C-alpha positions in Angstrom: 18.7 -0.9 21.0 18.7 1.3 18.1 19.4 -0.8 15.1 18.4 -0.1 10.9 16.4 -3.1 10.8 13.1 -2.8 11.3 11.9 -6.1 12.6 14.4 -5.8 15.6 13.6 -2.2 16.3 10.0 -3.4 16.5 10.6 -6.9 18.8 12.1 -3.9 21.3 8.7 -2.8 22.1 7.0 -6.0 21.3 8.9 -7.5 24.3 9.2 -4.5 26.6 5.3 -4.5 26.5 4.9 -8.2 26.8 7.5 -8.3 30.0 4.9 -5.0 31.4 1.9 -7.4 30.7 3.5 -10.5 32.4 4.7 -8.9 35.1 8.4 -9.6 34.4 11.7 -8.1 35.5 12.6 -5.5 32.7 15.8 -4.0 32.0 16.1 0.2 32.4 15.9 1.0 28.8 13.1 -1.3 28.6 11.3 0.9 31.8 11.4 3.9 29.4 9.5 2.0 26.2 7.0 0.9 28.5 7.0 4.3 29.8 6.1 5.7 26.8 4.0 2.9 26.0 1.9 3.9 28.6 1.3 7.5 27.5 0.4 6.1 24.2 -3.1 4.0 25.1 -4.0 4.1 21.2 -1.2 1.8 20.4 -1.4 -1.0 22.8 -3.5 -2.8 20.3 -1.0 -2.9 17.9 2.0 -4.3 20.6 -0.1 -6.7 22.1 -0.2 -8.4 18.4 3.1 -8.7 17.2 2.0 -11.5 14.6 0.0 -8.8 12.6 1.9 -5.7 13.1 5.4 -7.0 13.0 5.6 -6.7 9.1 3.1 -4.1 8.7 3.6 -1.2 6.5 1.8 2.0 8.4 0.5 4.3 5.7 -0.8 7.0 8.3 1.1 7.3 11.5 3.8 4.7 12.4 3.3 3.9 16.1 7.0 2.5 16.2 8.7 5.7 14.5 6.3 8.0 17.0 7.5 6.1 20.4 10.9 5.8 18.7 10.9 9.7 18.2 9.8 9.9 22.0 13.0 7.8 23.2 15.0 10.0 20.7 14.0 13.2 22.3 14.1 11.9 26.0 18.0 10.7 25.4 18.4 14.7 23.9 16.4 16.1 27.3 18.6 13.5 29.5 21.7 14.8 27.8 20.7 18.5 26.6 22.1 17.9 23.7 21.7 19.7 21.4 22.4 23.0 24.2 19.3 24.3 25.4 16.9 21.7 24.0 16.2 21.0 28.0 15.6 24.8 28.5 13.3 24.3 25.8 11.2 21.7 26.8 10.9 23.3 30.5 9.4 26.3 29.0 7.6 24.7 26.9 6.3 22.9 29.6 5.4 25.3 31.7 3.4 27.1 29.0 1.2 24.1 28.0 0.9 22.4 31.6 1.1 19.0 30.2 4.3 17.1 29.4 3.7 14.5 27.1 1.6 17.5 25.1 4.9 19.5 24.9 7.1 15.8 23.8 4.5 15.8 21.2 4.9 19.2 19.6 8.6 18.8 20.4 8.6 15.2 18.3 7.1 17.3 15.6 10.1 19.3 15.1 12.2 16.2 15.4 10.6 14.3 12.9 10.5 17.2 10.4 14.5 17.9 11.1 15.8 14.2 10.7 13.3 13.8 7.3 14.8 17.1 5.5 17.8 15.6 6.7 17.4 12.9 5.0 15.8 14.1 1.8 19.5 16.3 1.9 21.6 13.2 2.7 23.3 15.7 5.3 23.4 15.7 9.0 20.5 17.2 10.7 21.1 20.9 11.5 20.8 21.3 14.9 20.4 25.0 14.9 17.5 24.9 12.5 16.1 22.2 15.3 16.3 24.3 18.5 14.7 27.4 16.1 11.6 25.1 15.2 11.6 24.2 19.0 11.5 28.2 20.2 8.9 28.7 17.6 6.3 26.6 19.1 
């Protein structure tokens, strides 16, 4: 699923959403994508109009980046990598009583760490990431 090609990545979201709307059979990864899409009704119009948004440059909030960060976070939680992230998430869910809110706060940290790594040309710093998460 993960590609450096923006159009290919976006097509994963468009295709999963279309399958959901058409009640077509879906693959396990598409089920994860659909779950995230369903939590973001503000993106449904974008996902229903691939011809308009396939090549669109988002200047404010990029829905594809946002949903991809959710997918990445869920992968991290599923594997507990970096070690300890699952415990941080569970604690945050108890504090906030809303798992989606907890994910959003964690996704903000993930986005920051990835941006910093990109700017420095280095790998993301897992310990700095965990520390940011603990500070939520």
